[in-house]
C-alpha positions in Angstrom: 76.7 82.3 98.8 79.7 81.5 96.7 82.5 84.0 96.5 82.3 86.7 93.8 84.6 86.1 90.8 87.6 88.3 90.9 87.7 90.6 87.8 91.4 91.2 87.6 92.5 94.4 85.9 95.8 92.9 85.0 94.9 89.4 83.9 95.3 90.2 80.2 98.7 91.7 80.9 99.7 88.6 82.9 98.6 86.4 80.1 100.7 88.4 77.6 103.7 88.3 79.8 103.3 84.5 80.3 103.1 84.0 76.5 106.2 86.2 76.1 108.1 84.2 78.7 107.0 80.9 77.0 108.2 82.1 73.7 111.5 83.2 75.2 111.9 79.8 76.7 111.2 78.1 73.3 113.7 80.4 71.6 116.3 79.6 74.3 115.7 75.9 73.8 116.3 76.4 70.1 119.5 78.4 70.8 120.8 75.7 73.1 120.1 73.1 70.6 121.9 75.2 67.9 124.8 75.7 70.3 125.1 72.0 70.9 125.0 71.3 67.2 127.7 73.9 66.6 129.9 72.6 69.3 129.5 69.0 67.8 130.5 70.3 64.4 133.5 72.0 65.9 134.5 68.8 67.7 134.1 66.8 64.4 136.2 69.4 62.5 138.9 69.3 65.1 138.9 65.5 65.1 139.1 65.5 61.2 142.2 67.8 61.4 143.8 65.5 64.0 143.0 62.4 62.0 144.4 63.9 58.9 147.6 64.9 60.7 148.1 61.4 61.9 147.5 60.0 58.4 150.0 62.3 56.9 152.6 61.4 59.6 152.1 57.7 58.9 152.5 58.3 55.2 155.6 60.5 55.8 157.1 57.6 57.9 156.5 55.1 55.2 157.9 57.5 52.6 155.9 59.5 50.1 156.4 61.8 47.3 156.5 65.6 47.5 153.3 65.8 45.3 151.4 63.6 47.8 152.6 65.9 50.7 151.5 68.9 48.7 148.1 67.3 48.1 147.8 66.6 51.9 148.8 70.2 52.7 146.0 71.5 50.5 143.5 69.2 52.2 144.9 70.2 55.7 144.3 73.9 54.8 140.7 73.1 53.8 140.1 71.1 57.1 141.7 74.0 59.1 139.4 76.6 57.3 136.4 74.4 58.2 137.6 74.3 61.7 137.9 78.1 61.9 134.4 78.4 60.5 133.1 75.9 63.0 134.8 77.8 65.8 133.2 81.0 64.6 129.7 79.3 64.4 130.2 77.8 67.9 131.1 81.3 69.3 128.1 82.8 67.6 125.8 80.1 68.8 127.1 80.4 72.4 126.5 84.2 72.3 123.0 83.7 71.0 122.3 81.2 73.7 123.5 83.7 76.4 121.4 86.4 74.9 118.3 84.1 74.8 118.9 83.3 78.5 119.1 86.9 79.3 115.8 87.4 77.5 114.2 84.5 79.4 115.3 85.9 82.7 114.0 89.4 81.8 110.6 87.9 80.8 110.5 86.0 84.0 111.1 89.2 86.0 108.4 91.0 84.1 105.9 88.2 84.7 106.8 88.0 88.4 106.1 91.7 88.8 102.6 91.2 87.5 102.2 88.0 89.5 103.0 89.9 92.7 100.4 92.5 91.8 97.8 89.8 91.0 98.5 88.1 94.4 98.0 91.5 96.2 94.8 92.1 94.1 93.5 88.6 95.0 94.3 89.1 98.7 92.4 92.4 98.7 89.5 90.7 96.9 89.4 87.9 99.5 89.5 90.4 102.3 86.7 92.5 100.8 84.6 89.4 100.2 85.1 88.2 103.9 84.0 91.7 105.1 81.0 91.5 102.9 80.2 88.0 104.1 80.6 89.0 107.7 78.3 92.0 107.1 75.6 89.7 105.6 75.9 87.3 108.4 75.6 90.1 110.9 72.5 91.5 109.0 70.9 88.0 108.9 71.5 87.6 112.6 69.8 90.9 113.4 66.8 89.9 111.2 66.3 86.7 113.0 66.1 88.3 116.4 64.9 91.8 116.9 67.1 93.8 119.0 64.3 95.2 121.2 62.8 91.7 122.1 63.8 90.5 125.5 66.0 87.5 125.6 64.8 84.7 127.9 67.5 82.7 129.6 65.1 80.0 130.6 64.8 77.4 127.7 61.3 76.4 129.0 59.9 79.9 128.6 60.9 81.5 125.3 
């Protein structure tokens, strides 16, 4: 006969923990994507500041008016402000990514605890099933040959 189906007491908990881990992994993927985007924005803002600095130096070498320099200085302050905001966003995104990774690892540990319990539960079920199967086989063997009947060793005379 086929093995009895294991009715796990913790299967619903395992399913919930697996879903929680999957959700944490998805959130971590989003956090990593946002961190990458924030780092790209920071690199772009730093590059814009550097490009503007080179442009101002070139204009200064060629000679320019004080009003042009004042205009450039205002634009430089705007670029630097954007750079600071980008740096803050990148730091916040990095912290969010670290926190989401911590959550993923916590969810994995929680699921692994339940997985170990499920493995022990399955092993116990298999052992119980094997004992039951062996008992059934022993009982069938006893039914086929009564214990009190003499056993003939000669195959010609049963």
